[in-house]
Structures are given as C-alpha cells and as structure tokens.
N, C-alpha and C positions, 0 to 999 in steps of 0.2 A: 769253251773255245776249241775249235777244230784244229787238230795237229796234222800237218802235212806229212803223209806217209812217205812221200818221195824224199823230203828233207831228212826224215828220221833214218831211212835206209841208206841215204848217201853219207850220212855222218857215222854210220855204224862201222866199228873197227875193233880189232884186237886191242886189248887194254895196253896203253902206253906205259911201259916200265922204265923208260929212259931216266937215268939218274937214281933209281931205287937201288940202294946198296944192301942187297940181301946178306952180304958178308958181315954187315954190322951186327946181325943177330948172333953171330958166333961169339963176338966180343962182348956184346950186351944182350944176353938172352932175355926173352920175355918171361914174365912170371907165369906160373902154372894156371892161374885163373884165366889169363888172356889166351893162353894156348888152348885151353879147354874150349873156349868160345870159338877160336879159329878152327879147331877140328870140326865142330858142329857146322860152321859156315862153309867150310870146304866141302863137306859131305853133301850139304843141301844144294850148293851151287852146282855140283856135279850131278845132282839128281834132276836138274832142270829138263834134260832131254827126255826123261821118263814122263814128266808132266806134259811135255810137248806131245809125246805119243798119245796120251789120254785126250788131249784137246783135238788132235787131228782125226779121231774116229767120230767126232761129233759134227754138227752143222757148221762149225767154225771153218772147216777145211774148204767149204764152198765159197768163202769170202776171200778174194785175192788180196785185199788189203790186210786182212787178219793173217793170212799165211805169210805175206811179205814181212810183216812185223815179227811174227813168231819165229821166223827163220833167223832174223837179226838178233832177237832176244836170246834164243838158245845159244847162238854163236858167242855173244858177249858174255853170257853167264858162264859158259865153259871156260873162257879165259880168266874170269874172276876166280873160279875155282883153281885154275892152274897157278895163278899168282899167289894165292894163299898156300898152295902146295909147296911153292918155293920157300915160303916162310917156315913151314913145318920141316922141310928137308934141312934147312939151315940149323934146325934144332935137333937134327939126327933122327927125325921121324919120317915115316913113309908119307908120300903125298901123291896125288894123281891116281892113276889106275891101280897102283898098289893098295890104296885105301878103298877105292870105289868098288873093286871086285868083291871083297868080302861083305861090304855093306849090302850090295844088291843080292848076294846069295842069302843073306840073313832075312830078307823080306818074305821069302817063301811064296805061299799062295796069294798073299795080298797083292804082290806085283803082277800076278797073272790075272786076277779078278778085276783090277782097277780099270783097264780099258774097256772091259765088257760092261761094267756098270755105267761108264760114261756113254757108251753106245746106246744102251737101253734108255738112259735118261734123255738122250738126244732124240730118239725115236718117239718118246712120249710127249716132250714139250717143244721139240723142234727149235725154231729160231729164238725163242725166249731164253733158251739155255745159254746162248752166247752172251746175253746181258748179265747173267749170273757169272759167267766165266771172266768177263772183262772187269766186273766189279770186284770179284774175288782176287783177280790179278792186281788191281789197283791197291787193295788193302794189303796184300802180301808184299808188294813193292814198297808201300809206305812203311810197313813195319821192318822190312829188311834194311831200308835206308836208315831208319832210326836206330836199328841195332848196330849198324856199322858206326854211326855217329857216336853212340854211347860207348862202344868199345874203344874208339879213338880217344874219347875224353877220359876214360878210365885207365887206359894203358900208360899214357904219358910218354910213349915212345915216338920220337919224331919220324923215324923211318916208316914205322907201321902207320902212323897217322897220315902221312902223305899217300901211302898206298891205298888206304881206306878212303881217303878223300877222292882219289881218282875213280875208284869203284863207285862211290856214291854219285859222282857226276853222271856216269853212265846209267845208273839206276834211276836217276832223275828223268832221263829221256824215256825210260820204260814207264815211269809213272805218268808222264805227259800223255802217252798213248792210251794206256789203260783207263786212266781217270776220265779223259775226254770222251772216249768211246762209251764208257759206263754211263756218263751223264747223258749222252745223246740217246742211247738205247732205252734207258730208264724213263727219260722224259716223254717218250712217245708211245710207250707200251705199258699199260696198266697191269696186264698179266705178268709181264717181266718184273715189274716193281713188287708185286705180291710174291712171286716165286723167289726173287732174290732175297727179299727180307726174310722169308721163311727159311731158305737154305742157309743164310748166314746165321740166323738165330739158332738153328738146329745143328749145324755141322761145322761152322768155321772154328778153326783152332790155329794157334801160331804156326808160322812157316816151319816145316820140318818135323812137326809133331807126329805126322803120319809115318815117318820113316826112322826117326831117332828114338832111342830109349827114353822113357819118361824121366829118368833121373837126369839125363842130359838136357832135356827141354826145360825142366824145372830149374836146373842150375843156371842155364843161360839167361832165362827170364829174370830170375832173382838177381843175378849179377848185373845185368844191363838195365833192368827196369825197376828194380827195387829202389827205395829211397825217393826223396823229393824230385830230383832231376829226372829220374827214370819215369816217375809218375807224370811229370809235366810233358815228357815226350809222348807218352801213351795218350794223354788227354788231347794233345794236338792232333793225333791221328783220328780220334773219335770225332773231333770237330770237323775234320775233312770229310769223314763218312757222312756226318749230318747234312752236309751240303749237297749230297747226291739225292736225286729225286726219290722220294718214298722211303728214305733210310734214316730220317731224323730220329733221334732219341734211342738208338739201339744200344749205345754204351758198350759196343761189342768188344773192343780191344781192352778196355779197362776191366770189364768183367772177366775176360779170359786170363789176363795177366794176374789179377787178384786171386783167381782160383789156383793158378799154377804156383804162385808164390806161397800160397797157403799149404801146399803139399809138403809132407814131411820129407819126401825124397829129395828136396832141394839141397840138403846137405850130404846126400849120398856120394860115394866115391864114383870116379869116372867109370862108366860101364861100356866104353867103346871096346872093340876087339883089341886084344893084346898085340903088341908089336910083332911077336912071333907068329901070330895068326895070319899076318899079311903074306907070309911065304907061300900060303896056299894059293895065292892068285897067280903064281908063276905057271 
C-alpha cells in the first residue's frame, strides 16, 4: 500500500506532551532496569541526525519524497529523545545535549568514516542502495516500536506508559513509510532484492548496537526481549520481514536477539559514561 507523503508530512509534529506529569517521577521514581533502557533509547534517538547525515550522501538525497520524509523523521525522533531526556532529568540525571556530547566524542573515527562508507556504497550500487536503506529503516522502526511497547509493559508506570504510547504512535507513521517504500522497491528490482538480503544477512544488528557499548545492547535486549512475551514480539517482526519481496525465511531479528541474549555481558554493570563525565560537554 502506497503511503501519501503529503499526508505524512502534514501530520508531522513535535511530540505532544500535554498532560504528561514528569514531576510524578520524583515521587515515584522508575526502577534502575527501566532507567537503563531509557538511557539507551535517549542516546539512540538523539543519534538519528547522524544516521540522516549518512543517508543524505547517497542516492537517497536525489529523491524529493525521501528527503521530505527524512526531514520529518529526524525532527520527530529528536523530540522523542528530548521527551526521554525529561524523564532522566526528573531522576537527577543529565539529558539532551549534556548526554549527547560525550557519546558522540566516544565514537571517534567510526563517526568520521561512516558517511564515507555510505558514499562509496552509493557510487557502487546506485539506486539499489535506496531499497536497502528503506528496508533497513523499516526493520529498525519495527524493532524500536516493539522495544517501547515491551518497556511500557515491563515498567508498570502509568505516566511512562502514556509517554511511550505517544512515541509509538509516531513511530508507526515512520513504519508506514519505510515498509511501503521497501515493498515497492524490492518488488520491481531483482538486484535490490539480492543486495538487500545479502546486506541484512551480513550486517544488520539491533538499533543502536553500532554506537552503544556491547554491555548496554545485551542488557536492553535481554530485559525487553527475553522470555516468552519478548520472543513473541521478535517473531512478529520476523513475520513482517517475511512479507517483503525476496526476504522470506531470513529469521533475522530472532537470530540477532538470540545471539545477544546469549552473551555473558548481559549481566554486566552499566557502562555508560559517569555522571561527572558529562561536565566535559560544557
């Protein structure tokens, strides 16, 4: 089903926080496991603009529909990160730029090389790369939305659940675009189907695993997707991937989650920068 880009962009907006009582977290603070997941989600949402940079050095920037959507996508993801930042601040932790600056410094050469690699790939495979990108985006949005849903279910906090529900609703519109464009591009381009399947099989990993410490990735995946309910959420995503042309039977997300849950670092302590390290951002 084709999603109307004009409708999507017209509905794009800063996340509505009306009625969200962030002060309630002072009286009823979240447990440490939930906060650890929120730190991860905050950092990844704020890294979206860097993913956008990588996309815009490729053929994707020639497509006005893609650039219109990506502009709205990055804008909304920024406000998702800022909303989570307010939750962290309510717990006496840094959020927003105070957290983002040290994270980006920690990436070192990887952050510099990333856009160059995307440019080279674009020069080699040209328009077929866009099919990989929108498929990758659909899978990332499916897993992100599922992660928010699992965190809401596990936290049991009504205020957080309402905030995450609103974020999930916007993520749903991102899914609509990415998934529809992935289906359309894969359906008409056999080269794109082969390239996308190869790229996913060889390189896809859960959202944020390229910028977050392994211990944090393993913890988040184990906390949100371990157990029967988590496994059911993962299997639903794989069934959605199966419905995209040329991608049936990948078992992509199930295999990745199983591998991460199996890592011993899943029980490791939080490896995020210490609170005092954030003073360096000033």
